[in-house]
py3Dmol code that shows the C-alpha trace and the ligand (Angstrom):
import py3Dmol

protein = """\
ATOM      1  CA  MET A   1     -19.439 -92.729  79.674  1.00  0.00           C
ATOM      2  CA  ARG A   2     -16.056 -92.923  78.259  1.00  0.00           C
ATOM      3  CA  SER A   3     -15.395 -90.645  75.344  1.00  0.00           C
ATOM      4  CA  ILE A   4     -15.554 -91.923  71.806  1.00  0.00           C
ATOM      5  CA  LEU A   5     -12.055 -92.208  70.027  1.00  0.00           C
ATOM      6  CA  ILE A   6     -11.795 -91.641  66.203  1.00  0.00           C
ATOM      7  CA  THR A   7      -8.842 -92.782  64.145  1.00  0.00           C
ATOM      8  CA  PRO A   8      -8.130 -94.212  60.727  1.00  0.00           C
ATOM      9  CA  ALA A   9      -7.712 -98.066  60.870  1.00  0.00           C
ATOM     10  CA  ILE A  10      -6.991-100.860  58.779  1.00  0.00           C
ATOM     11  CA  VAL A  11      -9.264-104.108  59.498  1.00  0.00           C
ATOM     12  CA  LEU A  12      -6.989-107.035  60.267  1.00  0.00           C
ATOM     13  CA  ARG A  13      -9.516-109.767  60.882  1.00  0.00           C
ATOM     14  CA  SER A  14     -13.058-110.334  61.955  1.00  0.00           C
ATOM     15  CA  TRP A  15     -14.919-113.399  63.268  1.00  0.00           C
ATOM     16  CA  ALA A  16     -18.719-113.961  64.452  1.00  0.00           C
ATOM     17  CA  PHE A  17     -19.513-113.606  68.177  1.00  0.00           C
ATOM     18  CA  GLY A  18     -22.822-115.012  69.331  1.00  0.00           C
ATOM     19  CA  GLU A  19     -25.973-114.676  67.204  1.00  0.00           C
ATOM     20  CA  SER A  20     -25.573-111.287  65.841  1.00  0.00           C
ATOM     21  CA  ASP A  21     -22.103-109.593  66.727  1.00  0.00           C
ATOM     22  CA  LYS A  22     -18.737-109.629  65.167  1.00  0.00           C
ATOM     23  CA  ILE A  23     -15.491-109.192  67.125  1.00  0.00           C
ATOM     24  CA  VAL A  24     -13.048-107.074  64.825  1.00  0.00           C
ATOM     25  CA  SER A  25      -9.210-106.474  65.313  1.00  0.00           C
ATOM     26  CA  PHE A  26      -7.855-103.061  63.580  1.00  0.00           C
ATOM     27  CA  LEU A  27      -4.465-101.836  63.247  1.00  0.00           C
ATOM     28  CA  THR A  28      -4.933 -98.096  64.007  1.00  0.00           C
ATOM     29  CA  ALA A  29      -3.098 -95.023  63.076  1.00  0.00           C
ATOM     30  CA  THR A  30      -3.251 -93.629  66.666  1.00  0.00           C
ATOM     31  CA  TYR A  31      -3.844 -96.393  69.274  1.00  0.00           C
ATOM     32  CA  GLY A  32      -1.944 -99.253  67.975  1.00  0.00           C
ATOM     33  CA  LYS A  33      -3.927-102.513  67.562  1.00  0.00           C
ATOM     34  CA  VAL A  34      -7.568-102.215  68.743  1.00  0.00           C
ATOM     35  CA  THR A  35      -9.998-105.116  69.122  1.00  0.00           C
ATOM     36  CA  GLY A  36     -13.625-104.568  69.765  1.00  0.00           C
ATOM     37  CA  ILE A  37     -17.138-105.761  69.483  1.00  0.00           C
ATOM     38  CA  ALA A  38     -19.549-104.625  66.644  1.00  0.00           C
ATOM     39  CA  LYS A  39     -23.023-105.214  67.933  1.00  0.00           C
ATOM     40  CA  GLY A  40     -25.523-106.540  65.388  1.00  0.00           C
ATOM     41  CA  ALA A  41     -22.706-106.598  62.676  1.00  0.00           C
ATOM     42  CA  LYS A  42     -23.671-110.114  61.755  1.00  0.00           C
ATOM     43  CA  ARG A  43     -27.239-109.616  61.610  1.00  0.00           C
ATOM     44  CA  SER A  44     -27.930-106.045  60.211  1.00  0.00           C
ATOM     45  CA  ARG A  45     -25.554-104.967  57.622  1.00  0.00           C
ATOM     46  CA  ARG A  46     -26.848-101.173  57.823  1.00  0.00           C
ATOM     47  CA  ARG A  47     -24.636-100.037  60.565  1.00  0.00           C
ATOM     48  CA  PHE A  48     -21.432-101.483  59.041  1.00  0.00           C
ATOM     49  CA  VAL A  49     -22.003-101.659  55.356  1.00  0.00           C
ATOM     50  CA  ASN A  50     -19.039-103.557  53.926  1.00  0.00           C
ATOM     51  CA  THR A  51     -16.704-101.965  56.343  1.00  0.00           C
ATOM     52  CA  LEU A  52     -15.579-104.876  58.470  1.00  0.00           C
ATOM     53  CA  GLU A  53     -13.924-106.880  55.528  1.00  0.00           C
ATOM     54  CA  PRO A  54     -10.268-107.547  55.789  1.00  0.00           C
ATOM     55  CA  PHE A  55      -7.718-105.152  54.392  1.00  0.00           C
ATOM     56  CA  SER A  56     -10.557-102.192  54.377  1.00  0.00           C
ATOM     57  CA  LEU A  57      -9.188 -98.746  55.345  1.00  0.00           C
ATOM     58  CA  VAL A  58     -11.929 -97.065  57.562  1.00  0.00           C
ATOM     59  CA  GLN A  59     -12.561 -94.392  59.838  1.00  0.00           C
ATOM     60  CA  LEU A  60     -13.057 -96.018  63.196  1.00  0.00           C
ATOM     61  CA  SER A  61     -14.923 -94.620  66.113  1.00  0.00           C
ATOM     62  CA  PHE A  62     -14.891 -96.562  69.398  1.00  0.00           C
ATOM     63  CA  ARG A  63     -14.942 -96.262  72.949  1.00  0.00           C
ATOM     64  CA  ASP A  64     -13.431 -98.420  75.715  1.00  0.00           C
ATOM     65  CA  ARG A  65     -15.791-100.415  78.058  1.00  0.00           C
ATOM     66  CA  PRO A  66     -15.434-100.618  81.705  1.00  0.00           C
ATOM     67  CA  HIS A  67     -13.976-104.060  83.007  1.00  0.00           C
ATOM     68  CA  SER A  68     -13.317-105.357  79.444  1.00  0.00           C
ATOM     69  CA  THR A  69     -10.396-105.536  76.965  1.00  0.00           C
ATOM     70  CA  LEU A  70     -12.886-105.333  74.252  1.00  0.00           C
ATOM     71  CA  ALA A  71     -13.654-101.912  72.936  1.00  0.00           C
ATOM     72  CA  PHE A  72     -17.256-100.958  71.839  1.00  0.00           C
ATOM     73  CA  ILE A  73     -17.202-100.336  68.187  1.00  0.00           C
ATOM     74  CA  HIS A  74     -19.348 -97.228  67.515  1.00  0.00           C
ATOM     75  CA  ALA A  75     -19.293 -96.685  63.969  1.00  0.00           C
ATOM     76  CA  CYS A  76     -16.753 -97.649  61.055  1.00  0.00           C
ATOM     77  CA  ASP A  77     -16.769 -95.504  57.924  1.00  0.00           C
ATOM     78  CA  LEU A  78     -15.103 -96.693  54.624  1.00  0.00           C
ATOM     79  CA  ILE A  79     -12.208 -94.619  53.414  1.00  0.00           C
ATOM     80  CA  ARG A  80     -10.726 -97.194  50.919  1.00  0.00           C
ATOM     81  CA  PRO A  81     -12.428-100.631  50.382  1.00  0.00           C
ATOM     82  CA  HIS A  82      -9.342-102.068  48.653  1.00  0.00           C
ATOM     83  CA  LYS A  83     -11.708-104.037  46.138  1.00  0.00           C
ATOM     84  CA  ASN A  84      -8.834-104.886  43.816  1.00  0.00           C
ATOM     85  CA  LEU A  85      -7.236-106.926  46.187  1.00  0.00           C
ATOM     86  CA  THR A  86      -9.750-109.680  45.999  1.00  0.00           C
ATOM     87  CA  THR A  87      -9.458-110.010  42.065  1.00  0.00           C
ATOM     88  CA  SER A  88      -6.880-112.715  41.990  1.00  0.00           C
ATOM     89  CA  LEU A  89      -5.463-115.446  44.343  1.00  0.00           C
ATOM     90  CA  GLU A  90      -2.186-113.858  44.207  1.00  0.00           C
ATOM     91  CA  LYS A  91      -3.283-110.510  45.664  1.00  0.00           C
ATOM     92  CA  ILE A  92      -5.612-111.999  48.340  1.00  0.00           C
ATOM     93  CA  ALA A  93      -2.779-114.483  49.313  1.00  0.00           C
ATOM     94  CA  CYS A  94      -0.220-111.581  49.351  1.00  0.00           C
ATOM     95  CA  ALA A  95      -2.704-109.087  51.255  1.00  0.00           C
ATOM     96  CA  SER A  96      -3.315-111.768  53.801  1.00  0.00           C
ATOM     97  CA  TYR A  97       0.305-112.162  54.349  1.00  0.00           C
ATOM     98  CA  LEU A  98       1.236-108.635  54.957  1.00  0.00           C
ATOM     99  CA  THR A  99      -1.706-108.365  57.214  1.00  0.00           C
ATOM    100  CA  GLU A 100      -0.765-111.350  59.165  1.00  0.00           C
ATOM    101  CA  ILE A 101       2.902-110.448  59.565  1.00  0.00           C
ATOM    102  CA  THR A 102       2.304-106.855  60.421  1.00  0.00           C
ATOM    103  CA  ASP A 103      -0.465-107.872  62.937  1.00  0.00           C
ATOM    104  CA  ALA A 104       2.120-110.292  64.637  1.00  0.00           C
ATOM    105  CA  PHE A 105       4.380-107.234  65.418  1.00  0.00           C
ATOM    106  CA  ALA A 106       1.795-104.996  66.581  1.00  0.00           C
ATOM    107  CA  SER A 107       0.450-104.690  70.110  1.00  0.00           C
ATOM    108  CA  GLU A 108      -2.823-103.783  71.609  1.00  0.00           C
ATOM    109  CA  ARG A 109      -3.008-100.009  72.413  1.00  0.00           C
ATOM    110  CA  GLN A 110       0.578 -99.422  71.643  1.00  0.00           C
ATOM    111  CA  GLU A 111       0.738 -96.557  69.182  1.00  0.00           C
ATOM    112  CA  SER A 112       2.624 -97.685  66.098  1.00  0.00           C
ATOM    113  CA  ARG A 113       1.935 -95.279  63.328  1.00  0.00           C
ATOM    114  CA  SER A 114       4.875 -96.408  61.322  1.00  0.00           C
ATOM    115  CA  LEU A 115       3.497-100.073  61.353  1.00  0.00           C
ATOM    116  CA  PHE A 116      -0.030 -98.618  60.093  1.00  0.00           C
ATOM    117  CA  ASP A 117       1.702 -96.589  57.218  1.00  0.00           C
ATOM    118  CA  HIS A 118       3.666 -99.753  56.373  1.00  0.00           C
ATOM    119  CA  LEU A 119       0.647-101.731  56.044  1.00  0.00           C
ATOM    120  CA  ARG A 120      -1.352 -99.131  54.175  1.00  0.00           C
ATOM    121  CA  GLU A 121       1.415 -98.712  51.721  1.00  0.00           C
ATOM    122  CA  GLY A 122       1.813-102.439  51.204  1.00  0.00           C
ATOM    123  CA  LEU A 123      -1.936-103.088  50.706  1.00  0.00           C
ATOM    124  CA  ILE A 124      -2.024-100.105  48.106  1.00  0.00           C
ATOM    125  CA  TRP A 125       1.049-101.523  46.195  1.00  0.00           C
ATOM    126  CA  VAL A 126      -0.634-104.959  46.121  1.00  0.00           C
ATOM    127  CA  GLU A 127      -3.665-103.464  44.830  1.00  0.00           C
ATOM    128  CA  HIS A 128      -2.112-101.912  41.872  1.00  0.00           C
ATOM    129  CA  ARG A 129       0.776-104.033  41.027  1.00  0.00           C
ATOM    130  CA  VAL A 130       1.627-107.748  40.494  1.00  0.00           C
ATOM    131  CA  PRO A 131       2.830-109.382  43.687  1.00  0.00           C
ATOM    132  CA  SER A 132       6.256-110.580  43.473  1.00  0.00           C
ATOM    133  CA  HIS A 133       8.966-111.960  45.950  1.00  0.00           C
ATOM    134  CA  SER A 134      11.072-108.948  45.311  1.00  0.00           C
ATOM    135  CA  PHE A 135       8.207-106.619  46.801  1.00  0.00           C
ATOM    136  CA  LEU A 136       7.613-109.118  49.929  1.00  0.00           C
ATOM    137  CA  ALA A 137      11.197-109.148  50.555  1.00  0.00           C
ATOM    138  CA  ARG A 138      11.161-105.245  50.814  1.00  0.00           C
ATOM    139  CA  TYR A 139       8.052-105.466  52.887  1.00  0.00           C
ATOM    140  CA  GLU A 140       9.624-108.266  55.223  1.00  0.00           C
ATOM    141  CA  LEU A 141      12.763-106.292  55.786  1.00  0.00           C
ATOM    142  CA  GLN A 142      11.231-102.999  56.405  1.00  0.00           C
ATOM    143  CA  LEU A 143       8.829-104.433  58.847  1.00  0.00           C
ATOM    144  CA  LEU A 144      11.716-106.096  60.862  1.00  0.00           C
ATOM    145  CA  ARG A 145      13.583-102.599  60.834  1.00  0.00           C
ATOM    146  CA  LEU A 146      10.267-100.911  61.949  1.00  0.00           C
ATOM    147  CA  ALA A 147       9.714-103.481  64.694  1.00  0.00           C
ATOM    148  CA  GLY A 148      13.518-103.061  65.954  1.00  0.00           C
ATOM    149  CA  TYR A 149      14.729-106.378  64.564  1.00  0.00           C
ATOM    150  CA  GLN A 150      16.781-105.212  61.468  1.00  0.00           C
ATOM    151  CA  PRO A 151      19.014-108.278  60.644  1.00  0.00           C
ATOM    152  CA  GLY A 152      22.738-107.813  60.358  1.00  0.00           C
ATOM    153  CA  TRP A 153      24.199-109.019  57.084  1.00  0.00           C
ATOM    154  CA  GLU A 154      27.878-107.550  57.120  1.00  0.00           C
ATOM    155  CA  SER A 155      29.696-109.458  59.825  1.00  0.00           C
ATOM    156  CA  CYS A 156      29.434-112.416  62.531  1.00  0.00           C
ATOM    157  CA  ARG A 157      26.925-111.488  65.292  1.00  0.00           C
ATOM    158  CA  ARG A 158      29.065-113.394  67.830  1.00  0.00           C
ATOM    159  CA  CYS A 159      32.880-112.773  66.971  1.00  0.00           C
ATOM    160  CA  ARG A 160      32.270-109.562  64.606  1.00  0.00           C
ATOM    161  CA  LYS A 161      34.553-111.147  61.603  1.00  0.00           C
ATOM    162  CA  ALA A 162      33.601-109.165  58.636  1.00  0.00           C
ATOM    163  CA  ARG A 163      31.982-111.163  55.768  1.00  0.00           C
ATOM    164  CA  VAL A 164      34.510-109.677  53.401  1.00  0.00           C
ATOM    165  CA  GLU A 165      37.382-111.232  55.396  1.00  0.00           C
ATOM    166  CA  ASP A 166      36.148-114.688  54.858  1.00  0.00           C
ATOM    167  CA  ALA A 167      35.614-117.264  51.974  1.00  0.00           C
ATOM    168  CA  PRO A 168      32.108-116.933  50.532  1.00  0.00           C
ATOM    169  CA  GLY A 169      29.484-119.848  51.023  1.00  0.00           C
ATOM    170  CA  HIS A 170      30.391-120.298  54.760  1.00  0.00           C
ATOM    171  CA  TRP A 171      27.919-118.301  56.624  1.00  0.00           C
ATOM    172  CA  LEU A 172      24.667-119.153  58.346  1.00  0.00           C
ATOM    173  CA  PHE A 173      21.753-117.262  59.600  1.00  0.00           C
ATOM    174  CA  SER A 174      20.848-117.591  63.219  1.00  0.00           C
ATOM    175  CA  ALA A 175      17.477-116.135  64.099  1.00  0.00           C
ATOM    176  CA  ARG A 176      18.508-116.296  67.873  1.00  0.00           C
ATOM    177  CA  ASP A 177      21.376-113.922  67.072  1.00  0.00           C
ATOM    178  CA  GLY A 178      19.441-111.764  64.584  1.00  0.00           C
ATOM    179  CA  GLY A 179      21.943-112.070  61.669  1.00  0.00           C
ATOM    180  CA  LEU A 180      24.790-114.094  60.207  1.00  0.00           C
ATOM    181  CA  LEU A 181      27.248-116.357  61.972  1.00  0.00           C
ATOM    182  CA  CYS A 182      30.470-117.510  60.592  1.00  0.00           C
ATOM    183  CA  ALA A 183      31.016-121.070  60.201  1.00  0.00           C
ATOM    184  CA  GLY A 184      33.299-121.392  63.383  1.00  0.00           C
ATOM    185  CA  CYS A 185      30.649-119.540  65.639  1.00  0.00           C
ATOM    186  CA  SER A 186      27.780-121.343  64.069  1.00  0.00           C
ATOM    187  CA  ALA A 187      28.972-124.520  65.660  1.00  0.00           C
ATOM    188  CA  LEU A 188      27.197-123.199  68.830  1.00  0.00           C
ATOM    189  CA  ARG A 189      23.882-123.157  66.930  1.00  0.00           C
ATOM    190  CA  LYS A 190      22.690-126.064  65.475  1.00  0.00           C
ATOM    191  CA  GLU A 191      19.502-124.383  64.363  1.00  0.00           C
ATOM    192  CA  ALA A 192      21.381-121.992  62.117  1.00  0.00           C
ATOM    193  CA  ILE A 193      20.501-121.997  58.376  1.00  0.00           C
ATOM    194  CA  PRO A 194      23.299-122.027  55.704  1.00  0.00           C
ATOM    195  CA  LEU A 195      22.777-119.149  53.331  1.00  0.00           C
ATOM    196  CA  SER A 196      24.600-118.733  49.986  1.00  0.00           C
ATOM    197  CA  SER A 197      26.542-115.486  49.306  1.00  0.00           C
ATOM    198  CA  GLU A 198      24.227-114.777  46.598  1.00  0.00           C
ATOM    199  CA  ALA A 199      21.157-114.916  48.805  1.00  0.00           C
ATOM    200  CA  ILE A 200      23.096-112.786  51.480  1.00  0.00           C
ATOM    201  CA  ASP A 201      24.127-109.973  48.643  1.00  0.00           C
ATOM    202  CA  VAL A 202      20.430-109.789  47.444  1.00  0.00           C
ATOM    203  CA  LEU A 203      19.153-109.270  51.068  1.00  0.00           C
ATOM    204  CA  VAL A 204      21.779-106.399  51.573  1.00  0.00           C
ATOM    205  CA  LEU A 205      20.610-104.659  48.569  1.00  0.00           C
ATOM    206  CA  VAL A 206      16.776-105.246  49.212  1.00  0.00           C
ATOM    207  CA  GLN A 207      17.459-103.793  52.775  1.00  0.00           C
ATOM    208  CA  ARG A 208      18.990-100.536  51.139  1.00  0.00           C
ATOM    209  CA  ALA A 209      15.627 -99.655  49.576  1.00  0.00           C
ATOM    210  CA  ASN A 210      13.923 -96.986  51.600  1.00  0.00           C
ATOM    211  CA  THR A 211      10.319 -97.708  50.787  1.00  0.00           C
ATOM    212  CA  VAL A 212       8.514-100.721  49.717  1.00  0.00           C
ATOM    213  CA  LEU A 213       7.566 -98.708  46.590  1.00  0.00           C
ATOM    214  CA  ASP A 214      11.108 -98.813  45.388  1.00  0.00           C
ATOM    215  CA  ASP A 215      10.981-101.103  42.513  1.00  0.00           C
ATOM    216  CA  ARG A 216      13.881-100.305  40.309  1.00  0.00           C
ATOM    217  CA  GLN A 217      16.181-103.108  41.011  1.00  0.00           C
ATOM    218  CA  SER A 218      15.565-106.853  39.736  1.00  0.00           C
ATOM    219  CA  PHE A 219      17.340-109.764  41.384  1.00  0.00           C
ATOM    220  CA  PRO A 220      17.927-113.327  40.599  1.00  0.00           C
ATOM    221  CA  SER A 221      14.957-115.248  41.734  1.00  0.00           C
ATOM    222  CA  ALA A 222      16.627-118.564  43.219  1.00  0.00           C
ATOM    223  CA  ALA A 223      18.502-116.083  45.779  1.00  0.00           C
ATOM    224  CA  LEU A 224      15.500-114.043  46.476  1.00  0.00           C
ATOM    225  CA  ILE A 225      13.474-117.062  47.375  1.00  0.00           C
ATOM    226  CA  GLU A 226      16.404-118.422  49.550  1.00  0.00           C
ATOM    227  CA  GLY A 227      16.741-115.089  51.229  1.00  0.00           C
ATOM    228  CA  ARG A 228      12.981-114.752  51.730  1.00  0.00           C
ATOM    229  CA  SER A 229      12.831-118.261  53.529  1.00  0.00           C
ATOM    230  CA  VAL A 230      15.167-116.918  56.032  1.00  0.00           C
ATOM    231  CA  LEU A 231      13.085-113.679  56.649  1.00  0.00           C
ATOM    232  CA  ARG A 232      10.134-115.898  57.185  1.00  0.00           C
ATOM    233  CA  HIS A 233      11.826-118.091  59.488  1.00  0.00           C
ATOM    234  CA  PHE A 234      13.176-114.971  61.393  1.00  0.00           C
ATOM    235  CA  ILE A 235       9.740-113.451  61.545  1.00  0.00           C
ATOM    236  CA  GLN A 236       8.318-116.582  62.948  1.00  0.00           C
ATOM    237  CA  PHE A 237      10.934-116.661  65.385  1.00  0.00           C
ATOM    238  CA  GLN A 238      10.647-113.144  66.594  1.00  0.00           C
ATOM    239  CA  THR A 239       6.740-113.235  66.907  1.00  0.00           C
ATOM    240  CA  SER A 240       6.471-116.675  68.160  1.00  0.00           C
ATOM    241  CA  ARG A 241       3.755-117.324  65.410  1.00  0.00           C
ATOM    242  CA  GLU A 242       3.104-119.925  62.813  1.00  0.00           C
ATOM    243  CA  LEU A 243       2.198-117.973  59.865  1.00  0.00           C
ATOM    244  CA  LYS A 244      -1.014-119.547  58.505  1.00  0.00           C
ATOM    245  CA  SER A 245      -1.213-117.469  55.123  1.00  0.00           C
ATOM    246  CA  ALA A 246       2.354-118.302  54.194  1.00  0.00           C
ATOM    247  CA  SER A 247       1.392-121.713  52.732  1.00  0.00           C
ATOM    248  CA  PHE A 248      -1.433-120.163  50.955  1.00  0.00           C
ATOM    249  CA  LEU A 249       1.148-117.692  49.467  1.00  0.00           C
ATOM    250  CA  ASP A 250       3.527-120.603  48.493  1.00  0.00           C
ATOM    251  CA  ALA A 251       0.728-122.020  46.522  1.00  0.00           C
ATOM    252  CA  SER A 252       0.249-119.044  44.542  1.00  0.00           C
ATOM    253  CA  SER A 253       2.259-118.504  41.565  1.00  0.00           C
ATOM    254  CA  LEU A 254       4.465-115.555  42.551  1.00  0.00           C
ATOM    255  CA  THR A 255       7.312-114.392  40.149  1.00  0.00           C
TER     256      THR A 255
END
"""
ligand_1 = """\
1
ZN
Zn 31.883 -115.712 64.213
"""
view = py3Dmol.view(width=600, height=400)
view.addModel(protein, "pdb")
view.setStyle({"model": 0}, {"cartoon": {"style": "trace"}})
view.addModel(ligand_1, "xyz")
view.setStyle({"model": 1}, {"stick": {}})
view.zoomTo()
view.show()
């Protein structure tokens, strides 16, 4: 029999499988994303008492099964239930969104401790604070950096012209180029999105924050919302995913 592996993990999502089992997807501290089968989890709650709920931080014990991509979930012990995450629609929407976009960048069995730590920090923040666009922009930009897609804001990605050398208000964001294009170069990219200089300035400042916990600066909300719409578009482009929780988040009243 294969050996049992043990690691801290965050539950990303779970769904019913057959009469009595559940399939559960985790982001682990040591083994990247792990998806496994929890036998009897649907019928008997004794073995997995409240530990397979989304956002829970658990100590996961699992082993690989021969000829299957699904691991066997041996045990799941609760470290942190994140109960406060379900006390308001804003918190649920925000936690679901963080989980979904982090999941989108994580790969099965590819170690990504930094993504695990980022999601853990983000969920703790949402648990204790009022969710805001400013926090989400920090989370999104740091996630993009950790995944290797930090956007460039200082110069045109094609001709390298610096933004300070050009008239403000003539810059566009191109997901395909991973950053800004000047007006001339954007003629080649019909799908590039115009971005106001206020929004770019806000994104530059937010990107300088070293941690999602750095909440010292406040920003004009119109520029922040405009900047975030580009970040979301970029995340969808890089992960080739429609973000289901994004519309739920839009419906909540974030400040
Ligand atoms: Zn250019």
